[in-house]
C-alpha positions in Angstrom: 0.0 0.0 0.0 1.6 3.4 -1.0 2.1 5.9 1.7 0.9 9.5 1.7 4.3 10.9 0.6 4.4 8.6 -2.4 0.8 9.6 -3.4 1.7 13.3 -3.1 4.8 12.8 -5.2 2.7 11.0 -7.9 0.2 13.9 -7.9 2.9 16.5 -8.3 4.5 14.4 -11.1 1.1 14.4 -12.9 0.7 18.1 -12.5 4.2 18.7 -13.8 3.5 16.5 -16.8 0.2 18.2 -17.6 1.7 21.7 -17.3 5.3 21.4 -18.5 5.3 18.2 -20.7 1.8 17.7 -22.2 3.3 15.9 -25.1 4.1 13.0 -22.8 0.6 12.6 -21.5 -1.4 9.4 -21.8 -5.1 8.9 -21.4 -4.7 7.4 -17.9 -2.7 10.4 -16.7 -5.6 12.8 -17.5 -8.1 10.5 -15.8 -5.8 10.3 -12.7 -5.7 14.1 -12.6 -9.6 14.1 -12.6 -9.6 11.6 -9.7 -7.1 13.6 -7.8 -9.5 16.5 -7.2 -6.8 19.1 -8.3 -9.0 22.0 -9.2 -5.9 24.1 -9.7 -5.2 22.1 -12.8 -8.5 23.0 -14.5 -7.0 25.6 -16.9 -4.4 23.1 -18.1 -7.0 20.3 -18.4 -9.2 22.7 -20.4 -6.3 23.5 -22.7 -5.9 19.7 -23.3 -9.6 19.3 -24.0 -9.5 22.0 -26.6 -6.0 21.8 -28.1 -4.4 18.5 -27.0 -3.8 15.4 -28.9 -7.2 14.2 -30.4 -7.0 10.9 -28.6 -6.6 12.7 -25.3 -9.3 15.4 -25.7 -12.1 13.1 -24.5 -10.1 12.1 -21.4 -9.5 15.8 -20.6 -13.3 16.4 -20.9 -14.0 13.5 -18.6 -11.4 14.7 -16.0 -13.0 18.2 -16.1 -16.5 16.7 -15.7 -15.3 14.6 -12.7 -14.1 17.9 -11.2 -17.6 19.2 -11.6 -17.0 21.7 -14.4 -20.4 22.6 -15.8 -19.5 23.1 -19.5 -18.0 19.6 -19.7 -20.9 18.1 -17.7 -23.3 19.7 -20.2 -21.2 18.4 -23.1 -21.6 14.8 -21.8 -25.4 15.3 -21.5 -25.5 16.5 -25.1 -23.3 13.7 -26.4 -25.6 11.1 -24.7 -28.7 12.7 -26.2 -27.4 12.4 -29.8 -25.0 9.5 -29.9 -25.6 6.1 -31.4 -26.1 2.7 -29.6 -22.4 2.1 -29.1 -21.9 5.6 -27.7 -24.8 5.2 -25.3 -23.2 2.0 -24.1 -19.7 3.6 -23.7 -21.0 6.7 -21.9 -23.3 4.6 -19.6 -20.8 1.9 -18.8 -17.5 3.8 -18.7 -17.8 7.6 -18.7 -20.5 8.1 -16.2 -19.1 5.6 -13.6 -15.8 7.5 -13.9 -17.4 10.9 -13.4 -19.6 9.6 -10.6 -21.8 11.6 -8.3 -25.5 12.5 -8.4 -24.9 13.9 -11.9 -24.1 10.4 -13.2 -26.8 8.7 -11.2 -29.4 11.1 -12.5 -28.3 10.6 -16.1 -28.3 6.8 -15.8 -31.7 7.0 -14.3 -32.8 9.0 -17.3 -31.4 6.4 -19.7 -33.0 3.6 -17.7 -36.4 5.2 -18.0 -35.9 6.3 -21.7 -36.0 10.1 -20.9 -32.7 10.4 -22.8 -31.0 8.2 -25.4 -34.5 6.6 -25.9 -33.9 5.2 -29.4 -30.3 5.6 -30.4 -29.4 4.8 -34.0 -27.2 2.0 -35.1 -23.6 3.2 -35.9 -23.3 4.5 -39.5 -22.6 1.7 -41.9 -23.6 -1.0 -39.3 -26.0 -3.7 -40.5 -29.1 -3.2 -38.2 -29.7 -7.0 -38.2 -26.4 -7.5 -36.3 -26.7 -6.6 -32.5 -24.4 -3.7 -31.4 -23.6 -3.2 -27.8 -26.3 -3.4 -25.1 -29.8 -2.0 -25.1 -29.7 1.5 -23.5 -31.5 0.3 -20.3 -29.0 -2.5 -19.9 -26.0 -0.2 -20.2 -27.7 2.1 -17.6 -28.1 -0.8 -15.2 -24.4 -1.7 -15.6 -23.4 1.9 -14.9 -25.6 2.1 -11.8 -24.2 -1.2 -10.5 -20.7 0.3 -10.6 -21.8 3.6 -8.9 -24.1 2.0 -6.3 -22.8 -1.5 -5.6 -25.8 -2.4 -3.4 -28.0 -2.2 -6.6 -26.2 -5.5 -7.8 -28.5 -7.4 -5.4 -31.5 -6.3 -7.4 -32.8 -9.2 -9.4 -35.5 -9.3 -12.1 -37.6 -6.2 -12.6 -34.6 -3.9 -11.9 -36.6 -0.7 -12.6 -39.2 -0.9 -9.8 -36.4 -2.0 -7.3 -34.2 0.9 -8.5 -37.1 3.4 -8.3 -37.8 2.4 -4.7 -34.0 2.6 -3.8 -33.8 6.0 -5.4 -36.9 7.3 -3.5 -35.5 5.9 -0.2 -31.9 7.2 -0.7 -32.4 10.3 -2.9 -31.4 12.8 -0.2 -28.0 11.2 0.4 -27.4 10.5 -3.3 -28.2 14.1 -4.3 -25.2 15.3 -2.2 -22.7 13.1 -4.1 -20.2 15.2 -6.1 -20.4 16.2 -8.9 -24.1 17.0 -8.5 -24.6 18.6 -11.9 -25.7 21.9 -10.5 -26.0 24.3 -13.4 -26.4 21.6 -16.0 -29.6 21.6 -18.1 -30.6 17.9 -18.5 -33.2 18.6 -21.1 -32.7 17.8 -24.8 -33.7 21.4 -25.7 -30.5 22.7 -24.1 -28.5 20.5 -26.4 -30.5 21.6 -29.4 -29.7 25.2 -28.5 -26.0 24.4 -28.1 -25.9 22.8 -31.6 -27.6 25.7 -33.3 -25.4 28.4 -31.5 
């Protein structure tokens, strides 16, 4: 088990890499920075999200979202509302569990109940007779099971059990960071953003 000094040294190394040697960054580095809670690195992360290597830009957006930055949280909502089946699966099963908090729980609940990502399209060029990924609701269940391990004990009829759990624990769940305060979860917000 690493000691506190070792963890601090690793955090400082990541910060130095982000600020002084961004060319040496890898996807995991940016995600580790998001996990670190280092809000002082937000400007450098934002620069990576806008001007970094294309393969790292999404990781920088995720790190900023995990730190609770509203523009990036809004971006994820909009991506989820317009993406195809594979994208819904990736966002629900990977991105939202990484971001965490009430924000992710709320979005996964919206996917589970078809309030967002209701009928995602097949990826362009994909034969619709060949299954792609999971149904949206199944991806949401997987994401919720990562975020709330006690939901793994739910058996058949996940939705009613989840709805009851959410009602009983809503107050404590709503305090989990990031909460998504300032994010517009409606599809209209994403339509406005696209036309701007």
